[in-house]
C-alpha positions, -999 to +999 in steps of 0.1 A: +001+000+000+012+034-009+013+060+021-011+082+002-036+058-006-069+063+014-094+036+024-119+049-005-091+049-032-081+013-021-118+004-022-121+017-056-092+000-068-103-032-055-138-027-071-121-020-104-099-050-104-129-072-090-151-063-120-123-069-145-117-104-128-153-112-127-158-104-163-130-123-171-147-154-151-181-149-173-158-151-206-142-182-221-108-167-210-090-179-178-092-156-152-060-151-130-072-138-096-037-128-085-043-089-090-079-090-073-066-109-045-037-085-039-063-055-041-085-072-018-057-078+007-046-042+006-082-027+011-090-050+041-055-044+055-063-006+055-096-011+071-082-034+099-055-006+104-082+020+107-109+001+127-089-024+150-097-060+151-130-061+169-147-033+147-133-047+115-145-081+122-180-068+134-184-049+102-168-074+076-199-091+066-220-058+062-191-046+040-189-077+019-227-076+011-227-039+005-196-041-018-212-069-038-245-051-044-226-020-058-202-042-078-233-061-091-250-029-101-219-015-119-216-048-138-253-048-150-248-014-161-216-023-182-236-055-196-270-037-201-266-038-240-257-074-241-283-095-259-279-126-238-288-129-202-259-128-177-261-146-144-243-129-113-256-153-089-219-163-077-207-126-075-209-123-036-193-157-033-164-145-054-162-113-033-162-135-002-134-156-018-112-127-022-119-115+011-111-148+026-078-150+008-071-114+022-080-126+057-059-155+055-029-132+047-038-109+076-036-140+097-031-130+134-039-093+128-077-103+126-078-121+161-102-105+183-098-116+223-075-144+216-099-161+190-093-162+154-123-156+130-140-185+117 
């Protein structure tokens, strides 16, 4: 993370990267998750540093749901002129997957009162 990156900047970077990744998942191309996993880590790391472990873990599920909804709206806008229907049923699952990878990398920093998030 660059010192001048703010949480909104990191969130936007993650959102843009995630949309590119998700659109690649919808295509015949092979979707490489490396960049989106890194962007998710940077974003969650900044949130954790700002909020502290207890507050971070308390708000993570809401953030995941809210983020997924925003991404779905953005993707639907991008794909509105497509003739064929596109299913986004697994979108939130893919966001959660990115966050789980980030949480695994954050490791001990996400511990709350001596217990690791499950």
